[in-house]
C-alpha positions in Angstrom: -32.7 -59.2 -63.0 -33.3 -59.3 -59.4 -36.0 -56.4 -59.4 -38.3 -54.7 -62.0 -36.8 -51.5 -61.6 -36.8 -48.2 -63.9 -32.5 -48.1 -64.3 -30.5 -51.4 -64.6 -27.9 -52.0 -62.1 -25.2 -50.8 -64.5 -27.2 -47.4 -64.8 -27.3 -47.0 -60.9 -23.3 -47.7 -61.3 -23.0 -45.2 -64.1 -24.6 -43.1 -62.3 -22.5 -43.1 -58.9 -19.4 -43.2 -61.0 -20.5 -39.8 -62.5 -21.2 -37.9 -59.5 -17.8 -40.1 -58.2 -16.2 -37.9 -61.0 -17.9 -34.8 -59.8 -15.0 -35.0 -56.7 -12.2 -36.0 -58.5 -11.1 -32.1 -58.8 -11.2 -31.8 -55.2 -9.0 -35.1 -54.0 -5.6 -36.1 -54.9 -5.5 -38.5 -57.9 -4.3 -41.7 -55.6 -7.4 -41.3 -53.2 -10.1 -40.7 -56.0 -8.4 -43.8 -57.7 -8.8 -46.0 -55.0 -12.6 -44.5 -54.3 -13.4 -45.5 -58.0 -11.9 -49.2 -58.0 -14.3 -49.4 -54.5 -17.1 -48.1 -56.7 -16.7 -50.7 -59.1 -17.3 -53.5 -56.6 -20.2 -51.7 -55.3 -22.5 -54.3 -57.7 -22.5 -56.5 -55.1 -24.1 -54.4 -52.7 -26.6 -53.2 -54.9 -27.9 -56.2 -55.6 -28.0 -57.0 -52.2 -30.3 -54.2 -51.2 -32.4 -54.6 -54.1 -32.8 -58.2 -53.2 -33.6 -57.6 -49.6 -36.7 -54.8 -50.7 -37.7 -57.0 -53.1 -38.2 -60.0 -50.5 -38.9 -57.5 -47.8 -40.8 -54.3 -50.2 -42.0 -52.4 -46.3 -39.1 -53.2 -44.5 -37.0 -50.2 -45.9 -37.3 -46.7 -44.2 -40.4 -44.5 -45.3 -39.2 -41.9 -47.4 -40.8 -38.9 -49.8 -43.5 -39.3 -52.0 -44.1 -42.7 -50.7 -41.2 -44.5 -51.9 -38.7 -46.3 -49.2 -34.7 -46.6 -48.9 -32.5 -49.3 -47.8 -29.1 -48.0 -46.5 -25.8 -49.9 -48.9 -23.8 -51.5 -46.6 -20.0 -50.3 -46.3 -21.5 -47.3 -48.5 -22.8 -43.8 -47.5 -25.5 -44.4 -50.1 -29.2 -45.4 -50.2 -30.9 -47.3 -52.5 -34.8 -45.7 -52.8 -37.6 -47.9 -54.5 -41.6 -48.0 -54.2 -43.0 -51.3 -53.5 -45.6 -52.4 -56.3 -48.0 -55.3 -56.6 -45.6 -57.2 -58.9 -42.7 -56.2 -57.3 -40.2 -52.9 -56.5 -39.5 -49.7 -58.9 -36.2 -48.9 -58.1 -35.3 -44.8 -58.4 -32.3 -44.2 -57.0 -28.9 -44.3 -55.3 -28.1 -41.5 -53.3 -25.4 -40.6 -51.5 -26.4 -39.3 -48.0 -25.0 -36.1 -48.1 -24.2 -35.3 -51.4 -27.6 -34.1 -52.9 -29.9 -36.2 -51.5 -33.1 -35.7 -52.9 -32.0 -35.3 -56.5 -33.9 -37.7 -57.8 -37.3 -36.7 -56.4 -38.6 -35.6 -59.9 -38.3 -38.8 -61.1 -41.0 -40.2 -59.5 -43.9 -37.8 -60.8 -46.7 -39.4 -62.8 -45.5 -42.8 -61.1 
């Protein structure tokens, strides 16, 4: 595992796929298929963002409740995390425009 986190990379991808599926009724089947294929290629991009956050924990843009965010290269998503002494805690990946603060409840008590 690259970073200490609340969620594994596979859990984050499953969450993004679930969000994508809510868009499917609004899109043509072919476009939805292309989007889901690109989503499956997102693993490397999330791992790269987590590695950057772990290597330079204070470089992310300050965000809600003492968290920080880094952008996922090539995708309209951000990775939200909080630096800690032992590494980082990853709270979510969130789309820049669609429910961008849905994850904030996860940080209570942390």
